[in-house]
Backbone as XML, in Angstrom:
<?xml version="1.0"?>
<chain id="A" units="angstrom">
  <residue number="1" name="MET">
    <atom name="N" x="0.646" y="-1.064" z="0.099"/>
    <atom name="CA" x="-0.066" y="0.152" z="-0.006"/>
    <atom name="C" x="0.842" y="1.472" z="-0.351"/>
  </residue>
  <residue number="2" name="HIS">
    <atom name="N" x="1.896" y="1.335" z="0.698"/>
    <atom name="CA" x="2.851" y="2.345" z="0.628"/>
    <atom name="C" x="3.527" y="2.323" z="-0.570"/>
  </residue>
  <residue number="3" name="LYS">
    <atom name="N" x="3.664" y="1.745" z="-1.323"/>
    <atom name="CA" x="4.379" y="1.626" z="-2.734"/>
    <atom name="C" x="3.358" y="2.346" z="-3.663"/>
  </residue>
  <residue number="4" name="LYS">
    <atom name="N" x="1.965" y="2.103" z="-3.666"/>
    <atom name="CA" x="0.941" y="2.806" z="-4.590"/>
    <atom name="C" x="1.012" y="4.149" z="-4.052"/>
  </residue>
  <residue number="5" name="ASP">
    <atom name="N" x="0.811" y="4.444" z="-3.002"/>
    <atom name="CA" x="0.928" y="5.776" z="-2.639"/>
    <atom name="C" x="1.916" y="6.734" z="-3.431"/>
  </residue>
  <residue number="6" name="THR">
    <atom name="N" x="3.376" y="6.132" z="-3.161"/>
    <atom name="CA" x="4.826" y="6.614" z="-3.743"/>
    <atom name="C" x="4.421" y="6.950" z="-5.479"/>
  </residue>
  <residue number="7" name="HIS">
    <atom name="N" x="3.758" y="5.969" z="-6.056"/>
    <atom name="CA" x="3.614" y="6.106" z="-7.591"/>
    <atom name="C" x="2.579" y="7.187" z="-7.827"/>
  </residue>
  <residue number="8" name="ALA">
    <atom name="N" x="1.279" y="7.186" z="-7.056"/>
    <atom name="CA" x="0.472" y="8.149" z="-7.014"/>
    <atom name="C" x="0.779" y="9.572" z="-6.803"/>
  </residue>
  <residue number="9" name="PHE">
    <atom name="N" x="1.957" y="9.515" z="-5.740"/>
    <atom name="CA" x="2.336" y="10.767" z="-5.343"/>
    <atom name="C" x="3.358" y="11.205" z="-6.657"/>
  </residue>
  <residue number="10" name="VAL">
    <atom name="N" x="4.007" y="10.474" z="-7.177"/>
    <atom name="CA" x="5.041" y="10.626" z="-8.301"/>
    <atom name="C" x="4.232" y="11.035" z="-9.614"/>
  </residue>
  <residue number="11" name="ASN">
    <atom name="N" x="3.176" y="10.233" z="-9.828"/>
    <atom name="CA" x="2.364" y="10.587" z="-10.996"/>
    <atom name="C" x="1.799" y="12.192" z="-10.868"/>
  </residue>
  <residue number="12" name="GLN">
    <atom name="N" x="1.373" y="12.126" z="-9.733"/>
    <atom name="CA" x="0.573" y="13.578" z="-9.345"/>
    <atom name="C" x="1.594" y="14.431" z="-9.492"/>
  </residue>
  <residue number="13" name="LEU">
    <atom name="N" x="2.864" y="14.521" z="-9.211"/>
    <atom name="CA" x="4.232" y="15.683" z="-9.033"/>
    <atom name="C" x="4.083" y="15.751" z="-10.531"/>
  </residue>
  <residue number="14" name="LEU">
    <atom name="N" x="4.378" y="14.597" z="-11.209"/>
    <atom name="CA" x="4.654" y="14.794" z="-12.807"/>
    <atom name="C" x="3.775" y="15.558" z="-13.633"/>
  </residue>
  <residue number="15" name="VAL">
    <atom name="N" x="2.528" y="15.278" z="-13.462"/>
    <atom name="CA" x="1.383" y="16.091" z="-13.811"/>
    <atom name="C" x="1.363" y="17.095" z="-13.349"/>
  </residue>
  <residue number="16" name="TYR">
    <atom name="N" x="1.659" y="17.712" z="-12.259"/>
    <atom name="CA" x="1.971" y="19.212" z="-11.985"/>
    <atom name="C" x="2.761" y="20.039" z="-12.346"/>
  </residue>
  <residue number="17" name="THR">
    <atom name="N" x="4.046" y="19.289" z="-12.594"/>
    <atom name="CA" x="5.251" y="19.708" z="-13.147"/>
    <atom name="C" x="4.885" y="19.939" z="-14.718"/>
  </residue>
  <residue number="18" name="LEU">
    <atom name="N" x="4.341" y="18.851" z="-15.316"/>
    <atom name="CA" x="3.757" y="19.285" z="-16.865"/>
    <atom name="C" x="2.986" y="20.367" z="-16.971"/>
  </residue>
  <residue number="19" name="VAL">
    <atom name="N" x="1.936" y="20.505" z="-16.007"/>
    <atom name="CA" x="1.120" y="21.592" z="-16.251"/>
    <atom name="C" x="1.850" y="22.789" z="-15.938"/>
  </residue>
  <residue number="20" name="MET">
    <atom name="N" x="2.751" y="22.858" z="-14.827"/>
    <atom name="CA" x="3.476" y="24.134" z="-14.750"/>
    <atom name="C" x="4.291" y="24.486" z="-15.909"/>
  </residue>
  <residue number="21" name="PHE">
    <atom name="N" x="4.845" y="23.675" z="-16.568"/>
    <atom name="CA" x="5.871" y="23.953" z="-17.830"/>
    <atom name="C" x="4.836" y="24.543" z="-18.927"/>
  </residue>
  <residue number="22" name="PHE">
    <atom name="N" x="3.787" y="23.815" z="-19.331"/>
    <atom name="CA" x="2.903" y="24.337" z="-20.075"/>
    <atom name="C" x="2.174" y="25.797" z="-19.687"/>
  </residue>
  <residue number="23" name="PHE">
    <atom name="N" x="1.867" y="25.815" z="-18.556"/>
    <atom name="CA" x="1.599" y="27.114" z="-18.132"/>
    <atom name="C" x="2.474" y="28.367" z="-18.301"/>
  </residue>
  <residue number="24" name="SER">
    <atom name="N" x="3.550" y="28.075" z="-17.794"/>
    <atom name="CA" x="4.755" y="29.020" z="-17.693"/>
    <atom name="C" x="5.470" y="29.232" z="-19.355"/>
  </residue>
  <residue number="25" name="GLY">
    <atom name="N" x="5.044" y="28.159" z="-20.279"/>
    <atom name="CA" x="5.493" y="28.273" z="-21.462"/>
    <atom name="C" x="4.425" y="29.164" z="-22.398"/>
  </residue>
  <residue number="26" name="SER">
    <atom name="N" x="3.146" y="29.168" z="-21.978"/>
    <atom name="CA" x="2.106" y="29.848" z="-22.599"/>
    <atom name="C" x="2.232" y="31.325" z="-22.123"/>
  </residue>
  <residue number="27" name="ILE">
    <atom name="N" x="2.588" y="31.520" z="-20.887"/>
    <atom name="CA" x="3.068" y="32.999" z="-20.523"/>
    <atom name="C" x="4.130" y="33.484" z="-21.118"/>
  </residue>
  <residue number="28" name="GLY">
    <atom name="N" x="5.355" y="32.637" z="-21.313"/>
    <atom name="CA" x="6.177" y="33.025" z="-22.233"/>
    <atom name="C" x="5.823" y="33.530" z="-23.496"/>
  </residue>
  <residue number="29" name="LEU">
    <atom name="N" x="4.896" y="32.420" z="-24.215"/>
    <atom name="CA" x="4.740" y="32.675" z="-25.674"/>
    <atom name="C" x="3.703" y="33.811" z="-25.712"/>
  </residue>
  <residue number="30" name="GLY">
    <atom name="N" x="3.044" y="34.172" z="-24.786"/>
    <atom name="CA" x="1.893" y="35.364" z="-24.916"/>
    <atom name="C" x="3.154" y="36.589" z="-24.737"/>
  </residue>
  <residue number="31" name="THR">
    <atom name="N" x="3.954" y="36.314" z="-23.952"/>
    <atom name="CA" x="4.884" y="37.723" z="-23.571"/>
    <atom name="C" x="5.596" y="37.943" z="-24.831"/>
  </residue>
  <residue number="32" name="VAL">
    <atom name="N" x="6.236" y="37.132" z="-25.563"/>
    <atom name="CA" x="6.964" y="37.237" z="-26.518"/>
    <atom name="C" x="6.161" y="37.921" z="-27.776"/>
  </residue>
  <residue number="33" name="TRP">
    <atom name="N" x="4.715" y="37.274" z="-28.046"/>
    <atom name="CA" x="3.611" y="37.818" z="-28.981"/>
    <atom name="C" x="3.412" y="39.139" z="-28.571"/>
  </residue>
  <residue number="34" name="MET">
    <atom name="N" x="3.154" y="39.586" z="-27.197"/>
    <atom name="CA" x="3.246" y="40.784" z="-26.847"/>
    <atom name="C" x="4.063" y="41.952" z="-27.417"/>
  </residue>
  <residue number="35" name="ARG">
    <atom name="N" x="5.491" y="41.385" z="-27.201"/>
    <atom name="CA" x="6.596" y="42.222" z="-27.459"/>
    <atom name="C" x="6.558" y="42.312" z="-29.221"/>
  </residue>
  <residue number="36" name="HIS">
    <atom name="N" x="6.256" y="41.412" z="-29.614"/>
    <atom name="CA" x="6.175" y="41.491" z="-31.313"/>
    <atom name="C" x="5.261" y="42.399" z="-31.674"/>
  </residue>
  <residue number="37" name="GLN">
    <atom name="N" x="3.812" y="42.420" z="-31.157"/>
    <atom name="CA" x="3.109" y="43.255" z="-31.646"/>
    <atom name="C" x="3.089" y="44.815" z="-31.104"/>
  </residue>
  <residue number="38" name="ILE">
    <atom name="N" x="3.959" y="45.052" z="-29.757"/>
    <atom name="CA" x="4.623" y="46.517" z="-29.351"/>
    <atom name="C" x="5.506" y="46.753" z="-30.465"/>
  </residue>
  <residue number="39" name="SER">
    <atom name="N" x="6.388" y="45.751" z="-31.220"/>
    <atom name="CA" x="7.443" y="46.130" z="-31.956"/>
    <atom name="C" x="6.716" y="46.799" z="-33.461"/>
  </residue>
  <residue number="40" name="ILE">
    <atom name="N" x="5.452" y="45.810" z="-33.904"/>
    <atom name="CA" x="5.076" y="46.418" z="-34.760"/>
    <atom name="C" x="4.208" y="47.536" z="-35.054"/>
  </residue>
  <residue number="41" name="THR">
    <atom name="N" x="3.837" y="47.784" z="-33.840"/>
    <atom name="CA" x="3.116" y="48.986" z="-33.409"/>
    <atom name="C" x="4.052" y="50.364" z="-33.502"/>
  </residue>
  <residue number="42" name="ALA">
    <atom name="N" x="5.178" y="49.929" z="-32.890"/>
    <atom name="CA" x="6.261" y="51.085" z="-33.091"/>
    <atom name="C" x="6.655" y="51.464" z="-34.698"/>
  </residue>
  <residue number="43" name="ASN">
    <atom name="N" x="6.966" y="50.468" z="-35.198"/>
    <atom name="CA" x="7.401" y="50.196" z="-36.643"/>
    <atom name="C" x="6.208" y="51.369" z="-37.421"/>
  </residue>
  <residue number="44" name="SER">
    <atom name="N" x="4.906" y="50.963" z="-37.002"/>
    <atom name="CA" x="4.108" y="51.539" z="-37.313"/>
    <atom name="C" x="4.040" y="53.145" z="-37.431"/>
  </residue>
  <residue number="45" name="ALA">
    <atom name="N" x="3.915" y="53.292" z="-36.192"/>
    <atom name="CA" x="3.888" y="54.721" z="-35.758"/>
    <atom name="C" x="5.204" y="55.498" z="-36.183"/>
  </residue>
  <residue number="46" name="LYS">
    <atom name="N" x="6.175" y="54.781" z="-36.255"/>
    <atom name="CA" x="7.766" y="55.459" z="-37.240"/>
    <atom name="C" x="7.093" y="56.033" z="-38.473"/>
  </residue>
  <residue number="47" name="VAL">
    <atom name="N" x="6.567" y="54.891" z="-39.342"/>
    <atom name="CA" x="6.318" y="55.138" z="-40.459"/>
    <atom name="C" x="5.376" y="56.447" z="-40.854"/>
  </residue>
  <residue number="48" name="LEU">
    <atom name="N" x="4.522" y="56.346" z="-39.753"/>
    <atom name="CA" x="3.450" y="57.554" z="-39.803"/>
    <atom name="C" x="3.725" y="58.781" z="-39.498"/>
  </residue>
  <residue number="49" name="GLU">
    <atom name="N" x="4.659" y="58.741" z="-38.630"/>
    <atom name="CA" x="5.476" y="60.035" z="-38.148"/>
    <atom name="C" x="6.490" y="60.555" z="-39.402"/>
  </residue>
  <residue number="50" name="GLY">
    <atom name="N" x="6.882" y="59.447" z="-39.993"/>
    <atom name="CA" x="7.768" y="59.928" z="-41.367"/>
    <atom name="C" x="6.620" y="60.463" z="-42.236"/>
  </residue>
  <residue number="51" name="LYS">
    <atom name="N" x="5.606" y="60.140" z="-42.160"/>
    <atom name="CA" x="4.622" y="60.712" z="-43.430"/>
    <atom name="C" x="4.124" y="61.837" z="-43.123"/>
  </residue>
  <residue number="52" name="PHE">
    <atom name="N" x="3.824" y="62.173" z="-41.977"/>
    <atom name="CA" x="3.530" y="63.310" z="-41.170"/>
    <atom name="C" x="4.589" y="64.255" z="-41.303"/>
  </residue>
  <residue number="53" name="ASN">
    <atom name="N" x="5.681" y="63.865" z="-41.349"/>
    <atom name="CA" x="6.618" y="65.107" z="-41.498"/>
    <atom name="C" x="6.887" y="65.382" z="-42.542"/>
  </residue>
  <residue number="54" name="GLU">
    <atom name="N" x="7.037" y="64.544" z="-43.657"/>
    <atom name="CA" x="6.972" y="64.908" z="-45.072"/>
    <atom name="C" x="5.691" y="65.979" z="-45.643"/>
  </residue>
  <residue number="55" name="MET">
    <atom name="N" x="4.259" y="65.258" z="-44.959"/>
    <atom name="CA" x="3.429" y="66.155" z="-45.414"/>
    <atom name="C" x="3.970" y="67.893" z="-45.056"/>
  </residue>
  <residue number="56" name="GLU">
    <atom name="N" x="4.029" y="67.897" z="-43.637"/>
    <atom name="CA" x="4.224" y="69.324" z="-43.029"/>
    <atom name="C" x="5.473" y="69.727" z="-44.054"/>
  </residue>
  <residue number="57" name="ARG">
    <atom name="N" x="6.203" y="68.928" z="-44.289"/>
    <atom name="CA" x="7.650" y="69.775" z="-45.327"/>
    <atom name="C" x="6.800" y="70.254" z="-46.642"/>
  </residue>
  <residue number="58" name="LEU">
    <atom name="N" x="5.982" y="69.564" z="-47.026"/>
    <atom name="CA" x="5.218" y="69.977" z="-48.445"/>
    <atom name="C" x="4.423" y="71.119" z="-48.168"/>
  </residue>
  <residue number="59" name="ILE">
    <atom name="N" x="3.790" y="70.830" z="-47.030"/>
    <atom name="CA" x="2.596" y="72.154" z="-46.745"/>
    <atom name="C" x="3.754" y="73.374" z="-46.597"/>
  </residue>
  <residue number="60" name="ASN">
    <atom name="N" x="4.681" y="73.220" z="-45.647"/>
    <atom name="CA" x="5.718" y="74.706" z="-45.570"/>
    <atom name="C" x="5.807" y="75.001" z="-46.862"/>
  </residue>
  <residue number="61" name="GLU">
    <atom name="N" x="6.669" y="74.240" z="-48.032"/>
    <atom name="CA" x="7.175" y="74.211" z="-49.104"/>
    <atom name="C" x="6.047" y="75.242" z="-49.862"/>
  </residue>
  <residue number="62" name="THR">
    <atom name="N" x="4.828" y="74.575" z="-49.711"/>
    <atom name="CA" x="3.536" y="75.094" z="-50.679"/>
    <atom name="C" x="3.410" y="76.681" z="-50.696"/>
  </residue>
  <residue number="63" name="HIS">
    <atom name="N" x="3.324" y="76.866" z="-48.876"/>
    <atom name="CA" x="3.040" y="78.193" z="-48.347"/>
    <atom name="C" x="4.144" y="79.075" z="-48.760"/>
  </residue>
  <residue number="64" name="ALA">
    <atom name="N" x="5.433" y="78.601" z="-48.598"/>
    <atom name="CA" x="6.542" y="79.405" z="-49.165"/>
    <atom name="C" x="6.192" y="79.899" z="-50.671"/>
  </residue>
  <residue number="65" name="ALA">
    <atom name="N" x="5.811" y="78.853" z="-51.378"/>
    <atom name="CA" x="5.859" y="79.348" z="-52.627"/>
    <atom name="C" x="4.536" y="80.070" z="-53.208"/>
  </residue>
  <residue number="66" name="ILE">
    <atom name="N" x="3.455" y="79.975" z="-52.210"/>
    <atom name="CA" x="2.504" y="80.976" z="-52.236"/>
    <atom name="C" x="2.860" y="82.594" z="-52.176"/>
  </residue>
  <residue number="67" name="GLU">
    <atom name="N" x="3.828" y="82.454" z="-51.078"/>
    <atom name="CA" x="4.315" y="83.671" z="-50.500"/>
    <atom name="C" x="5.115" y="84.254" z="-51.420"/>
  </residue>
  <residue number="68" name="ARG">
    <atom name="N" x="6.073" y="83.441" z="-52.138"/>
    <atom name="CA" x="6.629" y="84.143" z="-53.091"/>
    <atom name="C" x="5.995" y="84.413" z="-54.367"/>
  </residue>
  <residue number="69" name="ALA">
    <atom name="N" x="5.123" y="83.905" z="-54.680"/>
    <atom name="CA" x="4.188" y="84.103" z="-55.984"/>
    <atom name="C" x="3.315" y="85.386" z="-55.711"/>
  </residue>
  <residue number="70" name="GLN">
    <atom name="N" x="2.834" y="85.845" z="-54.478"/>
    <atom name="CA" x="2.348" y="86.912" z="-53.951"/>
    <atom name="C" x="3.127" y="88.062" z="-53.997"/>
  </residue>
  <residue number="71" name="ASP">
    <atom name="N" x="4.409" y="87.892" z="-53.735"/>
    <atom name="CA" x="5.288" y="89.189" z="-53.612"/>
    <atom name="C" x="5.118" y="90.158" z="-54.682"/>
  </residue>
  <residue number="72" name="PRO">
    <atom name="N" x="4.941" y="91.460" z="-54.336"/>
    <atom name="CA" x="4.489" y="92.564" z="-55.245"/>
    <atom name="C" x="5.403" y="92.590" z="-56.384"/>
  </residue>
  <residue number="73" name="ALA">
    <atom name="N" x="6.797" y="92.123" z="-56.170"/>
    <atom name="CA" x="7.737" y="92.122" z="-57.344"/>
    <atom name="C" x="7.421" y="91.247" z="-58.135"/>
  </residue>
  <residue number="74" name="MET">
    <atom name="N" x="7.080" y="90.026" z="-57.838"/>
    <atom name="CA" x="7.224" y="88.992" z="-58.607"/>
    <atom name="C" x="5.770" y="89.030" z="-59.480"/>
  </residue>
  <residue number="75" name="LEU">
    <atom name="N" x="4.637" y="89.742" z="-58.629"/>
    <atom name="CA" x="3.549" y="90.027" z="-59.712"/>
    <atom name="C" x="3.927" y="91.071" z="-60.732"/>
  </residue>
  <residue number="76" name="LYS">
    <atom name="N" x="4.429" y="92.045" z="-60.371"/>
    <atom name="CA" x="4.666" y="92.825" z="-61.582"/>
    <atom name="C" x="5.688" y="92.264" z="-62.436"/>
  </residue>
  <residue number="77" name="LEU">
    <atom name="N" x="6.659" y="91.426" z="-62.375"/>
    <atom name="CA" x="7.367" y="90.808" z="-62.996"/>
    <atom name="C" x="6.440" y="90.011" z="-64.105"/>
  </residue>
  <residue number="78" name="LEU">
    <atom name="N" x="5.579" y="88.902" z="-63.441"/>
    <atom name="CA" x="4.536" y="88.158" z="-64.105"/>
    <atom name="C" x="3.904" y="89.045" z="-65.006"/>
  </residue>
  <residue number="79" name="ASN">
    <atom name="N" x="3.186" y="90.085" z="-64.301"/>
    <atom name="CA" x="2.575" y="91.261" z="-65.334"/>
    <atom name="C" x="3.165" y="91.793" z="-66.586"/>
  </residue>
  <residue number="80" name="ASP">
    <atom name="N" x="4.419" y="91.751" z="-66.396"/>
    <atom name="CA" x="5.418" y="92.352" z="-67.384"/>
    <atom name="C" x="5.595" y="91.149" z="-68.564"/>
  </residue>
  <residue number="81" name="GLN">
    <atom name="N" x="5.874" y="89.991" z="-68.023"/>
    <atom name="CA" x="6.190" y="88.981" z="-68.789"/>
    <atom name="C" x="5.041" y="88.451" z="-69.684"/>
  </residue>
  <residue number="82" name="TRP">
    <atom name="N" x="3.773" y="88.400" z="-69.228"/>
    <atom name="CA" x="2.473" y="87.880" z="-69.759"/>
    <atom name="C" x="1.846" y="89.050" z="-70.558"/>
  </residue>
  <residue number="83" name="SER">
    <atom name="N" x="2.359" y="90.499" z="-70.533"/>
    <atom name="CA" x="1.742" y="91.701" z="-71.237"/>
    <atom name="C" x="0.114" y="91.486" z="-70.769"/>
  </residue>
  <residue number="84" name="LEU">
    <atom name="N" x="-0.228" y="91.649" z="-69.243"/>
    <atom name="CA" x="-1.229" y="91.182" z="-68.834"/>
    <atom name="C" x="-2.191" y="92.957" z="-68.664"/>
  </residue>
  <residue number="85" name="GLY">
    <atom name="N" x="-1.086" y="94.104" z="-68.515"/>
    <atom name="CA" x="-1.648" y="95.381" z="-68.489"/>
    <atom name="C" x="-2.554" y="95.523" z="-67.043"/>
  </residue>
  <residue number="86" name="LEU">
    <atom name="N" x="-2.163" y="94.768" z="-66.179"/>
    <atom name="CA" x="-2.758" y="95.276" z="-64.862"/>
    <atom name="C" x="-1.907" y="96.237" z="-64.167"/>
  </residue>
  <residue number="87" name="ILE">
    <atom name="N" x="-2.643" y="97.157" z="-63.442"/>
    <atom name="CA" x="-1.838" y="98.086" z="-62.322"/>
    <atom name="C" x="-2.101" y="97.499" z="-60.970"/>
  </residue>
  <residue number="88" name="PRO">
    <atom name="N" x="-1.061" y="98.408" z="-60.258"/>
    <atom name="CA" x="-1.432" y="98.230" z="-59.048"/>
    <atom name="C" x="-2.659" y="99.050" z="-58.341"/>
  </residue>
  <residue number="89" name="PRO">
    <atom name="N" x="-3.340" y="98.455" z="-56.913"/>
    <atom name="CA" x="-4.224" y="99.525" z="-56.807"/>
    <atom name="C" x="-3.807" y="100.635" z="-56.099"/>
  </residue>
  <residue number="90" name="VAL">
    <atom name="N" x="-4.904" y="101.634" z="-56.234"/>
    <atom name="CA" x="-4.279" y="102.831" z="-55.501"/>
    <atom name="C" x="-4.555" y="102.870" z="-53.815"/>
  </residue>
  <residue number="91" name="PRO">
    <atom name="N" x="-3.284" y="103.047" z="-53.171"/>
    <atom name="CA" x="-3.697" y="103.084" z="-51.831"/>
    <atom name="C" x="-4.699" y="103.657" z="-51.284"/>
  </residue>
  <residue number="92" name="GLN">
    <atom name="N" x="-5.358" y="104.667" z="-51.554"/>
    <atom name="CA" x="-6.248" y="105.176" z="-51.414"/>
    <atom name="C" x="-7.642" y="104.365" z="-51.411"/>
  </residue>
  <residue number="93" name="ARG">
    <atom name="N" x="-7.786" y="103.548" z="-52.390"/>
    <atom name="CA" x="-8.927" y="102.851" z="-52.477"/>
    <atom name="C" x="-8.823" y="101.466" z="-51.685"/>
  </residue>
  <residue number="94" name="THR">
    <atom name="N" x="-7.751" y="101.269" z="-51.206"/>
    <atom name="CA" x="-7.459" y="99.764" z="-50.425"/>
    <atom name="C" x="-8.114" y="100.369" z="-48.696"/>
  </residue>
  <residue number="95" name="ALA">
    <atom name="N" x="-8.851" y="99.388" z="-48.620"/>
    <atom name="CA" x="-9.682" y="98.972" z="-47.254"/>
    <atom name="C" x="-9.117" y="97.635" z="-46.520"/>
  </residue>
  <residue number="96" name="TYR">
    <atom name="N" x="-8.739" y="97.894" z="-45.566"/>
    <atom name="CA" x="-8.152" y="96.783" z="-44.666"/>
    <atom name="C" x="-9.189" y="96.775" z="-43.549"/>
  </residue>
  <residue number="97" name="ILE">
    <atom name="N" x="-9.673" y="95.066" z="-43.348"/>
    <atom name="CA" x="-10.797" y="94.862" z="-42.530"/>
    <atom name="C" x="-9.684" y="93.957" z="-41.490"/>
  </residue>
  <residue number="98" name="ASP">
    <atom name="N" x="-10.429" y="93.628" z="-40.136"/>
    <atom name="CA" x="-9.843" y="93.072" z="-39.287"/>
    <atom name="C" x="-10.231" y="91.831" z="-38.948"/>
  </residue>
  <residue number="99" name="GLU">
    <atom name="N" x="-11.670" y="91.533" z="-39.439"/>
    <atom name="CA" x="-12.348" y="90.090" z="-39.382"/>
    <atom name="C" x="-12.362" y="89.549" z="-40.521"/>
  </residue>
  <residue number="100" name="ASP">
    <atom name="N" x="-12.741" y="88.071" z="-40.256"/>
    <atom name="CA" x="-12.743" y="87.362" z="-41.075"/>
    <atom name="C" x="-13.278" y="87.609" z="-42.551"/>
  </residue>
  <residue number="101" name="PRO">
    <atom name="N" x="-13.052" y="87.608" z="-43.615"/>
    <atom name="CA" x="-13.758" y="88.365" z="-44.542"/>
    <atom name="C" x="-15.213" y="87.164" z="-45.001"/>
  </residue>
  <residue number="102" name="VAL">
    <atom name="N" x="-14.877" y="85.879" z="-44.929"/>
    <atom name="CA" x="-15.864" y="85.058" z="-45.215"/>
    <atom name="C" x="-17.185" y="85.204" z="-44.296"/>
  </residue>
  <residue number="103" name="MET">
    <atom name="N" x="-17.007" y="85.373" z="-42.881"/>
    <atom name="CA" x="-17.670" y="85.599" z="-41.935"/>
    <atom name="C" x="-18.567" y="86.673" z="-42.403"/>
  </residue>
  <residue number="104" name="ARG">
    <atom name="N" x="-17.798" y="87.921" z="-42.693"/>
    <atom name="CA" x="-18.023" y="89.367" z="-42.933"/>
    <atom name="C" x="-19.194" y="89.127" z="-44.211"/>
  </residue>
  <residue number="105" name="LEU">
    <atom name="N" x="-18.632" y="88.614" z="-45.422"/>
    <atom name="CA" x="-19.558" y="88.446" z="-46.311"/>
    <atom name="C" x="-20.752" y="87.610" z="-46.178"/>
  </residue>
  <residue number="106" name="ALA">
    <atom name="N" x="-20.692" y="86.624" z="-45.469"/>
    <atom name="CA" x="-22.041" y="85.639" z="-45.192"/>
    <atom name="C" x="-23.147" y="86.960" z="-44.465"/>
  </residue>
  <residue number="107" name="ALA">
    <atom name="N" x="-22.499" y="87.328" z="-43.470"/>
    <atom name="CA" x="-23.524" y="88.428" z="-42.449"/>
    <atom name="C" x="-23.980" y="89.322" z="-43.454"/>
  </residue>
  <residue number="108" name="LYS">
    <atom name="N" x="-23.325" y="89.825" z="-44.315"/>
    <atom name="CA" x="-23.779" y="90.867" z="-45.281"/>
    <atom name="C" x="-24.626" y="90.596" z="-46.086"/>
  </residue>
  <residue number="109" name="HIS">
    <atom name="N" x="-24.519" y="89.174" z="-46.720"/>
    <atom name="CA" x="-25.667" y="88.437" z="-47.219"/>
    <atom name="C" x="-26.777" y="88.274" z="-46.763"/>
  </residue>
  <residue number="110" name="ASN">
    <atom name="N" x="-26.757" y="87.683" z="-45.362"/>
    <atom name="CA" x="-27.770" y="87.259" z="-44.723"/>
    <atom name="C" x="-28.444" y="88.504" z="-43.903"/>
  </residue>
  <residue number="111" name="GLN">
    <atom name="N" x="-28.179" y="89.588" z="-43.779"/>
    <atom name="CA" x="-28.420" y="90.545" z="-42.969"/>
    <atom name="C" x="-29.979" y="90.795" z="-43.020"/>
  </residue>
  <residue number="112" name="GLY">
    <atom name="N" x="-30.904" y="90.555" z="-43.801"/>
    <atom name="CA" x="-32.305" y="90.591" z="-43.822"/>
    <atom name="C" x="-32.969" y="89.350" z="-43.364"/>
  </residue>
  <residue number="113" name="LEU">
    <atom name="N" x="-32.157" y="88.416" z="-43.406"/>
    <atom name="CA" x="-32.949" y="87.233" z="-42.926"/>
    <atom name="C" x="-33.526" y="87.089" z="-41.662"/>
  </residue>
  <residue number="114" name="PHE">
    <atom name="N" x="-32.587" y="87.395" z="-40.501"/>
    <atom name="CA" x="-32.922" y="87.456" z="-39.173"/>
    <atom name="C" x="-32.722" y="88.792" z="-38.719"/>
  </residue>
  <residue number="115" name="SER">
    <atom name="N" x="-33.736" y="89.742" z="-38.934"/>
    <atom name="CA" x="-33.688" y="90.789" z="-38.142"/>
    <atom name="C" x="-34.462" y="90.876" z="-36.854"/>
  </residue>
  <residue number="116" name="ASP">
    <atom name="N" x="-34.176" y="91.660" z="-35.864"/>
    <atom name="CA" x="-34.716" y="91.918" z="-35.036"/>
    <atom name="C" x="-36.154" y="92.715" z="-34.775"/>
  </residue>
  <residue number="117" name="ALA">
    <atom name="N" x="-36.404" y="93.063" z="-36.084"/>
    <atom name="CA" x="-37.841" y="93.926" z="-35.976"/>
    <atom name="C" x="-38.674" y="92.837" z="-35.768"/>
  </residue>
  <residue number="118" name="THR">
    <atom name="N" x="-39.672" y="93.649" z="-35.046"/>
    <atom name="CA" x="-41.297" y="92.641" z="-34.721"/>
    <atom name="C" x="-41.983" y="92.172" z="-35.984"/>
  </residue>
  <residue number="119" name="VAL">
    <atom name="N" x="-41.911" y="90.903" z="-35.855"/>
    <atom name="CA" x="-43.018" y="90.313" z="-37.249"/>
    <atom name="C" x="-44.343" y="90.483" z="-36.864"/>
  </residue>
  <residue number="120" name="PRO">
    <atom name="N" x="-45.162" y="90.918" z="-38.205"/>
    <atom name="CA" x="-46.750" y="91.303" z="-37.798"/>
    <atom name="C" x="-47.334" y="90.013" z="-37.420"/>
  </residue>
  <residue number="121" name="THR">
    <atom name="N" x="-48.219" y="90.326" z="-36.468"/>
    <atom name="CA" x="-49.017" y="89.262" z="-36.275"/>
    <atom name="C" x="-50.209" y="88.943" z="-37.063"/>
  </residue>
  <residue number="122" name="VAL">
    <atom name="N" x="-50.410" y="87.661" z="-37.175"/>
    <atom name="CA" x="-51.463" y="87.139" z="-38.325"/>
    <atom name="C" x="-52.591" y="86.930" z="-37.429"/>
  </residue>
  <residue number="123" name="SER">
    <atom name="N" x="-53.872" y="86.917" z="-37.720"/>
    <atom name="CA" x="-54.962" y="86.372" z="-36.910"/>
    <atom name="C" x="-55.981" y="85.986" z="-37.749"/>
  </residue>
  <residue number="124" name="PHE">
    <atom name="N" x="-56.554" y="84.667" z="-37.616"/>
    <atom name="CA" x="-57.555" y="84.199" z="-38.077"/>
    <atom name="C" x="-58.872" y="84.194" z="-37.535"/>
  </residue>
  <residue number="125" name="GLN">
    <atom name="N" x="-59.903" y="84.196" z="-38.068"/>
    <atom name="CA" x="-61.132" y="83.898" z="-37.286"/>
    <atom name="C" x="-61.448" y="82.551" z="-37.671"/>
  </residue>
  <residue number="126" name="VAL">
    <atom name="N" x="-62.040" y="81.682" z="-36.623"/>
    <atom name="CA" x="-62.245" y="80.512" z="-36.715"/>
    <atom name="C" x="-63.726" y="80.458" z="-36.460"/>
  </residue>
  <residue number="127" name="ALA">
    <atom name="N" x="-64.578" y="79.796" z="-37.121"/>
    <atom name="CA" x="-66.150" y="79.458" z="-36.775"/>
    <atom name="C" x="-66.222" y="77.873" z="-36.505"/>
  </residue>
  <residue number="128" name="LEU">
    <atom name="N" x="-67.059" y="77.804" z="-35.547"/>
    <atom name="CA" x="-67.293" y="76.397" z="-35.071"/>
    <atom name="C" x="-68.524" y="75.895" z="-35.724"/>
  </residue>
  <residue number="129" name="ARG">
    <atom name="N" x="-68.523" y="74.652" z="-36.866"/>
    <atom name="CA" x="-69.731" y="74.390" z="-37.326"/>
    <atom name="C" x="-70.272" y="73.331" z="-36.478"/>
  </residue>
  <residue number="130" name="ARG">
    <atom name="N" x="-71.699" y="73.452" z="-36.466"/>
    <atom name="CA" x="-72.252" y="71.977" z="-35.685"/>
    <atom name="C" x="-73.315" y="71.422" z="-36.459"/>
  </residue>
</chain>
């Protein structure tokens, strides 16, 4: 009877040891998989950051090109090259505004739609028929 208990204990110990190996192996495999996912995400973030920086550079280049094209000397040169016959505006006829021009034009366009004037009341005579 003593020998059977020893075999049962050894079998039980062997099973628990195998279960522990599988459990720790699955934790190790999960850790490796998680680190791999972190690496993939970091690489994707690096690629996106590079694309973002490239787009920002292109936007800055475009803004610089627009500013160069709007320079009065460049406009005069293009006017002369293309024989457009344009003349610069007279400073007395130039008006500077401090607000957003789109909002200003929209308010000007819609100023009659929503006025504070009282709306005339309309009344109806209703008769009850029986």
